C-alpha positions in Angstrom: -24.8 19.2 17.2 -24.2 18.2 21.1 -22.7 20.2 23.7 -19.8 18.0 23.4 -19.2 18.2 20.0 -19.8 21.8 19.8 -17.1 22.1 22.9 -14.8 19.6 21.0 -15.1 21.7 17.5 -14.6 25.2 19.2 -11.2 23.9 20.8 -10.2 22.1 18.0 -10.1 25.8 15.9 -8.9 27.8 19.0 -5.9 25.1 18.8 -5.3 26.1 15.0 -5.6 29.2 15.2 -3.5 29.8 18.4 -0.5 27.0 17.9 -0.4 26.1 14.3 -2.0 23.2 11.9 -3.7 20.5 13.1 -4.7 17.6 11.5 -8.5 16.6 11.0 -10.0 13.2 11.2 -11.3 12.7 7.6 -12.6 9.8 5.4 -11.0 8.2 2.8 -10.5 10.4 0.0 -11.4 9.3 -3.4 -8.9 7.0 -5.0 -8.3 6.6 -8.8 -7.7 3.5 -10.3 -5.8 2.5 -13.4 -7.5 1.1 -16.5 -4.1 1.1 -18.3 -0.5 0.6 -17.0 1.4 3.9 -15.9 4.1 3.1 -18.7 3.2 1.6 -22.2 6.1 -1.6 -21.2 3.3 -3.9 -20.4 1.3 -5.6 -23.4 -2.2 -4.8 -24.7 -3.4 -7.9 -23.5 -3.1 -6.9 -19.5 -5.0 -3.7 -19.9 -8.2 -3.9 -18.4 -11.6 -2.4 -19.7 -14.2 -1.6 -16.7 -17.4 -2.4 -17.0 -20.2 -2.2 -14.9 -24.2 -4.2 -15.3 -27.2 -2.5 -14.1 -29.0 -5.0 -12.2 -32.6 -5.6 -12.1 -32.8 -4.1 -8.6 -30.8 -1.0 -9.1 -27.4 -2.3 -7.9 -24.4 -2.9 -9.8 -22.4 -5.5 -11.0 -18.5 -4.7 -12.0 -16.4 -7.0 -15.0 -13.5 -6.5 -17.5 -15.2 -6.5 -20.8 -12.1 -7.8 -22.2 -12.0 -10.9 -19.9 -16.0 -11.0 -18.3 -15.1 -14.9 -17.1 -12.3 -13.4 -14.7 -14.6 -12.6 -11.8 -14.8 -9.5 -9.6 -13.2 -6.6 -11.2 -9.3 -5.8 -9.4 -8.0 -2.5 -10.6 -4.4 -0.8 -9.2 -4.2 2.5 -8.1 -1.2 4.5 -8.9 1.0 3.3 -6.0 0.3 -0.4 -7.5 -2.2 -1.4 -4.5 -4.9 -3.7 -6.2 -8.7 -3.1 -5.0 -11.4 -5.3 -5.6 -14.9 -3.9 -6.9 -17.6 -6.1 -5.9 -20.1 -7.6 -6.7 -19.0 -9.4 -10.0 -20.9 -10.7 -12.7 -24.1 -13.2 -11.2 -23.8 -16.7 -11.7 -26.8 -16.8 -13.8 -24.6 -14.8 -16.2 -21.3 -16.3 -16.1 -23.0 -19.9 -16.5 -24.8 -18.9 -19.7 -22.7 -19.7 -23.0 -24.8 -17.7 -24.6 -24.1 -14.4 -22.8 -20.4 -15.1 -22.2 -19.5 -16.3 -26.1 -21.8 -13.5 -27.6 -19.5 -10.3 -27.3 -22.7 -8.5 -25.8 -20.6 -8.2 -22.5 -17.6 -5.9 -24.1 -19.1 -2.5 -23.5 -18.6 -0.1 -20.8 -22.3 -0.8 -19.5 -25.0 -3.2 -20.0 -28.4 -3.9 -18.6 -29.4 -7.0 -17.2 -33.2 -7.6 -17.4 -35.2 -9.5 -14.9 -35.9 -12.5 -17.6 -31.8 -12.8 -17.5 -31.2 -11.0 -21.2 -28.1 -9.0 -21.5 -28.9 -5.6 -23.6 -26.0 -3.5 -24.6 -26.3 0.1 -26.8 -24.1 0.8 -29.1 -23.2 3.5 -32.0 -21.9 1.7 -35.2 -20.7 4.3 -38.0 -22.3 3.9 -41.4 -20.7 5.4 -44.2 -22.6 7.4 -46.6 -22.3 8.0 -50.2 -20.7 11.7 -51.1 -24.3 12.1 -52.9 -25.8 11.2 -49.4 -23.9 13.3 -47.7 -24.5 16.5 -49.5 -28.0 15.9 -49.2 -28.6 15.0 -45.7 -25.3 17.7 -44.5 -23.6 15.0 -42.4 -20.5 13.1 -43.7 -22.0 9.9 -41.9 -24.1 8.6 -39.8 -23.9 7.2 -36.1 -26.1 5.1 -35.9 -27.7 3.3 -32.3 -27.7 -0.3 -32.4 -29.0 -3.0 -30.0 -27.3 -6.2 -29.0 -29.0 -8.9 -26.6 -28.0 -12.3 -25.6 -29.9 -14.3 -23.1 -31.6 -17.7 -21.8 -33.1 -17.9 -25.2 -30.1 -17.5 -27.4 -28.5 -14.7 -29.1 -30.7 -12.5 -31.9 -29.0 -11.1 -34.4 -28.2 -7.2 -33.3 -30.9 -4.7 -34.7 -30.3 -1.0 -35.4 -33.2 1.0 -33.4 -32.1 4.7 -34.5 -30.4 6.0 -37.6 -28.9 9.6 -37.6 -25.8 10.8 -35.9 -25.3 10.2 -32.4 -22.2 11.4 -31.2 -21.7 9.6 -28.0 -24.4 7.2 -26.0 -24.2 7.8 -22.4 -26.7 6.1 -20.1 -29.3 4.2 -20.9 -31.7 2.3 -18.6 -34.4 -0.5 -17.6 -36.9 1.9 -15.7 -38.6 -0.1 -12.8 -42.0 -0.5 -15.2 -39.3 -2.5 -17.6 -39.5 0.2 -20.3 -36.1 0.6 -22.3 -35.4 4.1 -22.3 -32.3 5.5 -24.4 -31.7 9.5 -24.3 -29.3 10.6 -26.5 -27.7 13.8 -28.7 -28.7 14.1 -32.2 -26.8 16.3 -34.8 -29.2 17.7 -37.0 -28.6 17.7 -40.8 -27.5 21.0 -42.5 -27.3 22.6 -38.7 -24.0 24.7 -37.6 -22.9 25.0 -34.5 -24.2 28.6 -33.4 -27.3 30.4 -32.0 -29.9 30.0 -31.2 -29.6 25.9 -30.1 -26.8 25.2 -31.8 -26.4 21.8 -34.1 -27.8 19.4 -31.6 -30.8 18.4 -29.9 -31.7 15.4 -27.6 -33.9 12.8 -28.7 -35.3 10.2 -26.5 -35.9 6.3 -28.1 -38.2 3.7 -25.6 -39.3 0.1 -25.8 -41.9 -1.5 -24.0 -41.5 -4.9 -25.6 -37.8 -5.6 -24.5 -36.3 -4.1 -27.7 -38.5 -5.9 -30.0 -40.3 -2.3 -31.5 -38.9 1.1 -30.6 -40.7 4.4 -30.3 -39.2 8.1 -30.5 -40.5 10.5 -28.0 -42.4 13.7 -29.9 -40.1 15.6 -27.4 -37.0 17.2 -28.8 -34.9 18.8 -26.7 -33.0 21.9 -27.2 -30.8 24.4 -25.2 -29.9 28.1 -25.9 -26.1 28.8 -27.1 -24.5 32.2 -27.4 -22.0 34.0 -30.1 -18.3 33.9 -29.3 -18.6 30.6 -27.1 -14.9 29.2 -26.6 -15.8 25.9 -28.1 -18.4 24.1 -30.8 -21.9 25.5 -29.7 -23.5 22.2 -29.5 -26.6 22.5 -28.0 -28.4 20.2 -25.9 -26.0 16.9 -26.2 -25.0 13.9 -23.8 -27.9 13.4 -21.6 -28.3 11.5 -18.3 -32.3 10.1 -16.5 -32.9 8.8 -13.3 -36.0 7.8 -12.0 -37.3 10.1 -9.3 -39.3 9.1 -6.0 -42.7 10.8 -7.5 -42.1 8.4 -10.5 -40.8 11.3 -12.5 -38.1 11.0 -15.1 -35.5 13.9 -14.5 -32.8 14.5 -17.3 -29.7 16.1 -17.2 -28.1 17.4 -20.3 -24.7 18.8 -22.0 -25.0 22.1 -23.2 -22.4 25.4 -24.1 -24.7 27.9 -22.3 -23.1 27.6 -18.9 -25.2 25.3 -17.0 -26.6 21.6 -17.3 -29.9 21.9 -18.8 -32.9 19.9 -17.4 -36.1 18.0 -18.5 -38.6 16.0 -16.6 -41.5 13.6 -17.9 -44.2 12.4 -16.4 -44.7 9.6 -18.6 -42.0 7.3 -18.4 -40.4 9.2 -20.8 -42.5 9.4 -23.6 -43.1 13.4 -23.5 -40.4 15.8 -21.8 -41.0 19.3 -20.2 -39.0 21.9 -22.5 -35.6 22.1 -21.1 -34.2 24.7 -19.1 -31.3 25.9 -17.3 -30.7 23.9 -13.7 -29.0 25.2 -10.6 -25.5 23.7 -11.8 -22.6 25.3 -14.0 -21.0 23.7 -16.2 -18.3 24.2 -19.2 -18.8 22.0 -21.8 -18.7 18.1 -20.5 -22.2 15.7 -20.2 -23.3 14.7 -16.6 -24.0 11.5 -14.7 -27.0 11.0 -12.8 -27.2 7.9 -10.2 -29.5 6.6 -7.4 -27.5 5.3 -4.6 -28.3 2.3 -2.6 -29.0 4.9 0.5 -31.5 7.0 -1.6 -29.1 9.9 -2.5 -29.5 11.1 -6.1 -25.4 11.6 -7.2 -24.3 13.8 -9.6 -21.3 13.8 -11.3 -20.0 16.5 -14.3 -17.9 19.3 -14.7 -18.4 22.3 -12.7 -16.1 24.7 -14.5 -16.0 27.9 -16.2 -14.4 27.7 -19.7 -11.4 29.9 -20.2 -11.7 32.8 -22.7 -10.7 32.4 -26.1 -6.7 33.6 -26.6 -7.1 36.7 -29.3 -10.7 35.0 -30.8 -8.5 31.5 -31.5 -10.5 28.4 -29.4 -8.8 27.2 -25.9 -9.2 23.3 -25.0 -10.3 23.7 -21.2 -13.4 23.4 -18.6 -12.5 19.6 -18.1 -9.7 19.8 -15.6 -11.8 18.7 -12.8 -14.9 16.3 -11.9 -17.0 17.0 -9.2 -19.9 15.4 -7.4 -22.9 16.7 -5.3 -25.6 14.6 -3.6 -29.3 15.3 -2.3 -30.8 13.6 0.1 -34.4 14.8 -0.5 -34.7 13.8 -4.4 -33.0 16.8 -5.6 -34.4 19.9 -3.9 -31.0 20.4 -1.5 -27.4 19.2 -2.9 -24.2 19.4 -0.7 -20.6 18.2 -1.6 -19.5 19.7 -5.1 -16.4 18.0 -4.4 -13.6 17.7 -6.8 -13.5 13.7 -7.1 -11.1 13.7 -10.3 -8.4 16.7 -9.9 -6.9 15.7 -13.5 -3.1 14.4 -13.0 -1.8 16.1 -16.1 -3.3 19.3 -15.7 0.1 21.3 -14.8 1.3 19.5 -17.8 1.2 21.1 -21.6 -1.5 19.2 -23.4 -1.8 17.2 -26.2 -1.8 18.9 -29.6 -5.4 17.4 -30.5 -8.0 15.3 -29.0 -10.1 15.5 -26.3 -8.7 14.9 -22.6 -9.1 16.3 -19.3 -12.0 14.2 -16.7 -15.2 14.5 -18.4 -18.1 11.5 -19.4 -18.5 10.1 -16.2 -20.3 6.8 -15.7 -21.7 6.0 -11.8 -22.7 3.0 -9.9 -21.7 1.3 -6.5 -20.4 -1.1 -5.1 -22.2 -3.8 -2.5 -20.5 -1.9 0.2 -21.7 1.3 -0.5 -18.5 2.8 -2.4 -19.2 5.2 -5.2 -17.5 4.0 -8.3 -17.0 6.8 -11.3 -15.2 6.2 -14.4 -14.3 9.1 -16.1 -11.6 10.9 -18.0 -10.5 11.2 -21.6 -7.2 11.4 -23.8 -3.8 8.6 -23.1 -3.9 7.5 -19.1 -7.0 9.5 -18.6 -10.1 7.6 -18.4 -9.6 5.8 -14.7 -12.3 4.8 -12.4 -12.8 6.9 -9.1 -13.5 5.1 -6.1 -15.3 7.6 -3.6 -16.5 7.2 0.3 -20.3 8.5 0.6 -18.8 9.9 4.0 -16.3 12.1 2.5 -18.9 13.7 0.4 -20.4 14.6 3.5 -17.6 16.4 5.3 -18.0 19.6 6.8 -14.5 20.4 7.0 -11.3 20.4 5.0 -7.4 22.0 5.4 -4.3 22.0 3.8 -1.0 22.8 5.0 0.9 22.0 1.7 3.0 19.0 3.1 1.7 16.6 0.1 2.8 19.3 -2.0 0.4 20.6 -5.0 -1.4 17.4 -5.0 -5.0 18.9 -3.9 -4.0 22.7 -5.9 -4.5 23.7 -9.2 -1.8 25.9 -10.3 -1.4 26.0 -14.2 -1.9 28.6 -16.2 -2.1 29.0 -20.1 0.3 31.5 -22.0 0.7 31.9 -25.8 -0.9 31.9 -28.9 -3.9 29.0 -29.5 -3.9 26.9 -32.7 -6.1 24.0 -33.3 -7.7 24.4 -29.7 -4.3 24.0 -28.1 -2.6 26.5 -25.9 0.7 25.7 -23.9 0.5 25.8 -19.9 3.1 26.2 -17.2 3.1 25.8 -14.1 2.9 28.6 -11.5 3.0 29.0 -7.7 5.6 26.8 -6.1 5.9 25.6 -2.7 8.5 26.9 -0.8 9.8 26.5 2.7 8.7 28.9 5.3 10.8 31.6 6.2 10.2 31.5 9.7 9.9 27.4 10.2 12.5 25.4 7.7 10.3 22.5 8.5 7.1 23.9 7.0 5.8 24.5 3.8 3.9 27.0 2.0 2.3 28.2 -1.3 4.3 31.1 -3.0 1.9 33.2 -5.1 3.5 35.6 -7.4 4.5 36.9 -11.0 8.2 35.9 -11.7 8.2 36.5 -15.3 6.2 38.0 -18.4 3.8 34.9 -18.2 0.4 35.7 -16.4 0.4 36.2 -12.6 0.2 33.5 -10.5 -3.2 32.1 -9.0 -4.2 28.8 -7.4 -7.4 27.5 -6.7 -8.4 24.5 -3.9 -11.6 22.6 -3.4 -13.7 22.0 -0.3 -17.1 21.3 0.8 -19.6 23.5 -0.3 -21.4 26.0 2.1 -24.1 28.1 2.5 -22.9 29.3 5.7 -19.3 28.9 6.8 -15.8 30.2 7.6 -12.3 29.9 5.9 -8.8 30.6 7.5 -5.9 31.2 6.5 -2.3 32.1 7.5 -0.8 34.8 5.0 2.4 37.1 4.7 2.9 39.3 2.4 6.9 40.2 2.0 8.0 43.7 1.9 7.6 45.0 -1.5 5.1 42.9 -2.1 2.2 44.1 -4.8 -0.6 42.2 -3.5 -2.9 39.7 -4.3 -6.8 38.6 -4.4 -8.7 36.0 -2.3 -11.3 34.9 -4.2 -14.3 32.3 -2.7 -16.2 30.8 -5.9 -19.1 28.4 -6.2 -16.8 26.6 -9.2 -13.5 26.2 -10.6 -12.2 28.9 -12.8 -9.2 28.1 -14.5 -6.0 29.7 -11.9 -4.9 32.5 -13.6 -8.4 33.4 -15.7 -9.2 36.7 -14.3 -12.9 35.7 -14.7 -12.4 33.7 -11.3 -12.2 37.1 -9.7 -14.7 39.0 -11.9 -17.4 36.0 -11.2 -16.4 35.4 -7.7 -19.0 35.2 -5.0 -16.8 37.6 -2.6 -13.7 39.0 -3.1 -10.8 40.0 -1.0 -8.1 42.3 -1.6 -4.5 41.6 0.1 -2.9 44.8 0.1 0.9 44.5 1.3 -0.2 47.5 4.1 -3.8 46.4 5.0 -6.6 44.3 4.6 -9.7 46.1 4.5 -9.4 48.2 7.5 -6.9 46.5 9.2 -3.0 47.2 9.1 -0.8 44.6 8.5 2.9 44.1 9.1 5.2 43.0 6.1 7.2 40.0 6.6 4.6 38.8 9.1 2.0 36.3 9.4 -1.4 37.1 9.7 -4.4 35.2 10.1 -7.3 36.0 8.2 -10.7 34.9 8.6 -13.6 34.7 6.4 -17.1 34.1 7.5 -19.8 33.8 4.8 -23.5 33.7 4.8 -25.3 33.5 1.6 -28.6 34.2 3.1 -27.6 37.7 4.3 -25.3 37.9 0.9 -22.2 39.4 3.0 -19.0 38.2 4.2 -17.7 39.4 7.7 -13.6 39.4 7.6 -11.1 39.2 10.8 -7.6 39.6 10.7 -5.4 38.4 13.6 -8.9 38.1 15.6 -9.8 41.9 15.1 -13.1 42.3 13.1 -11.4 44.2 9.6 -14.7 45.0 8.0 -17.3 43.2 5.7 -17.3 42.1 1.9 -20.9 42.5 -0.4 -21.8 40.2 -2.1 -19.9 39.9 -5.5 -21.9 37.7 -7.6 -24.8 35.8 -6.2 -25.2 31.7 -6.6 -27.6 29.1 -6.3 -25.3 26.4 -4.7 -22.7 28.0 -2.3 -19.2 28.5 -2.1 -17.0 25.6 -2.8 -13.7 27.3 -4.1 -10.7 29.3 -2.5 -8.6 31.0 -5.1 -5.4 33.2 -4.4 -4.2 35.4 -7.1 -1.2 37.7 -7.6 -2.5 40.9 -8.5 1.1 42.5 -10.0 1.0 43.6 -13.4 4.7 43.8 -13.4 7.4 41.5 -12.2 6.8 40.6 -8.4 9.2 38.7 -6.7 8.1 39.2 -3.9 4.6 38.3 -4.2 2.8 36.6 -1.1 2.8 33.4 1.3 0.0 31.0 2.2 0.8 28.7 5.1 -2.2 26.9 5.4 -6.1 26.9 4.9 -9.0 25.7 6.8 -12.3 25.8 6.2 -15.3 24.9 8.2 -18.9 24.5 7.0 -22.2 24.9 9.0 -24.9 24.7 6.5 -23.7 22.3 4.0 -26.9 22.5 1.9 -27.5 24.1 -0.7 -31.1 25.1 -0.6 -34.2 24.1 -2.6 -34.5 26.8 -5.8 -37.5 27.6 -7.9 -37.9 27.8 -11.3 -37.9 31.2 -11.6 -34.5 31.5 -9.1 -32.9 29.1 -12.0 -34.4 31.7 -14.7 -32.8 34.6 -13.1 -29.5 32.9 -12.6 -29.5 32.3 -16.1 -30.5 35.8 -16.7 -27.5 36.9 -14.7 -24.9 34.9 -16.5 -26.4 35.9 -19.8 -25.9 39.9 -18.7 -22.6 39.3 -17.3 -20.9 36.4 -18.1 -21.4 36.0 -21.9 -20.6 39.7 -23.0 -16.9 39.0 -21.8 -16.6 36.0 -24.3 -16.9 38.3 -27.4 -13.4 40.3 -25.5 -11.5 37.0 -24.6 -8.1 37.6 -23.2 
C-alpha cells in the first residue's frame, strides 16, 4: 500500500470516528434478478427459465430454457429494471434445428461439446411395484438419463444409471473430453442415522461421448451424528472443478457441520476418502466454479443449523448464501460474503417444502460478472449477479439508512411441527435519541419471546478492526457483541457460545472502561487470529483484550449484537453504526491436520449441544 493510500485511509477512519458516518467508495453490491414476477398477476407464459450452457472453452452462455430462441437472457430486478446476461447461445446452436426442436435445452444446465453436440443430464422418476419397493427399501427410483442433440441428429435419450439420485447438481466435460457426472445415491434400506447417513456419493464417467458409462469404485461417505437438526443424509449433492495441477476437487453436502471434500488424480476414475473441508455449512449443497480470471469460486451456505425445539426439528440454515474466492487454486480464501440474503427471512415460513437460498449453480458473463442461480420455495429461486470487485472489498459500513436490508433480525418462537416453526421480527430501526434525522438499531427484550439479536456480514478478515457506536440507556440489562466466522440465527444462543470473540456490553462498563448510561460510546475491536486475541478500545482508550473463544480456519466475517436480558427490558441498547476495516483478507492455507483438529473441536463442543436443543 502506498504512503498516499495509507494517509487517505487513516484520514477516513479518523473522520468517521470524530465526525460521524462517512460513506465508502464501494463496488456494486449483488443484484437479485427474478425468474418469476413478484405477484402472480402475470401469466405463466411470461415467466422465464434461467439456464446456462457450459462452453468447450470453460465459459458460459445464458438463455431462457422455455424460449431458447429468444436471444441473450434478460431478467428484471426487484425494482423492475431489466438486466441482460450475455453471451447468448452461439449461432451454431441457434441455427441447428435438431438442437432447437429436440427439447434438449429445457434444462437449467447443459454442456456444448467441441463437436457441437448438446448434452443434458436429467433425473427421471421410475415407479416401483410394492414388491420391488419392499425388496429394495426405496419407494421409487430417481434414475439419471442423458439426452443429446447435434449435427448428426437426436438419438433417443438413454438411462446411464439406475437408482435414487435425489438431486443432480453439477456435471461437466473435462479438458480431456471425459464426461463426469457425480451425485448422491440414496442407499437401499439405509436410514438417516449415524455413522454415515443414507447417501453415498457416486461418480459416473464416459470417455466416448456418452455411448458407454462406467462407475467409479470410490463410494464417498461423510460422518453424521445423533440429534442433528435435520435428516442425516450423509455425503450427497456434490460439486466438482479441475485444479491447475490436473487433479479434480469435489465438495459435498453433509450433515456433519462441514462440506466434505475429495480429490481425484486420474480424471475421476478413483477418489480419495472424503474428509471435512475448511468450509462450515448447515445442510445445503455447494457449487465450485473456475472464473475467467483464474479464481476458484465456492458458493455455499456458511451457516450453522438452529437447535431443535423440545426435540422437534426446525427447518433452517439456508437464510443466507455465501461466496468465497481463491486466487491460488484453493490454498487461501477471501470474501465469505453474503451474496443472497433471503428476502423472506423475517416472514413466517411456508408450512411445508424447502425454502431459503440453497442449491447454487454458478456461471460468469462475458464481462466477468459472476451469476449464481439459487434459492428454493415460492419466489425464492433467482439469479444473483455479483461484481468480482465487491468480493475483494476490505471495507464495509452500515448506518441503518436502508433499514434492515442487510441485517437478519428474525427469531424463532413457539413449538415446532413438521419442521415448521414460527418467526417474528426482533430488533427494530428507530430514530436516534440525539439526532432525529439519523437511524439506529434498537436491541432489547420487549416481550416474552427470546431476546433480540441481529447479525451483519462483512468481508472476511484474518486481521482487522470493527468500530461501532453504541448507547446503553439507564435501566438496560446489557448485551453481547460477538465476532463470528459463520452465520448463526440472530436469537440462537450458539452465536455467543461458539463465537470467535465475545464482548460483554454492561450498562456501567465495557471490560475495564466505565461508560455512562444514555451516552454514545465508540467501541473498537481489533482482532489478530495469528495472535489469538482481540484488543478493545472504548472512546479511544484501551479497555482490555479478549481471548480467543473458539478457533477458526477462515477468519471473521460476522458481527452479532444480542440482548443479554433474561426478563423484559424495553431499554435494551442502541447501535448507531458499524464499520469494518480488513487488514488481512485472506484466510491462510490450512493443513490436513488443521482440518482434522477443527472437525474434532466441532464434534467435542458443538455436537453435544444437539441433544440439549432449545
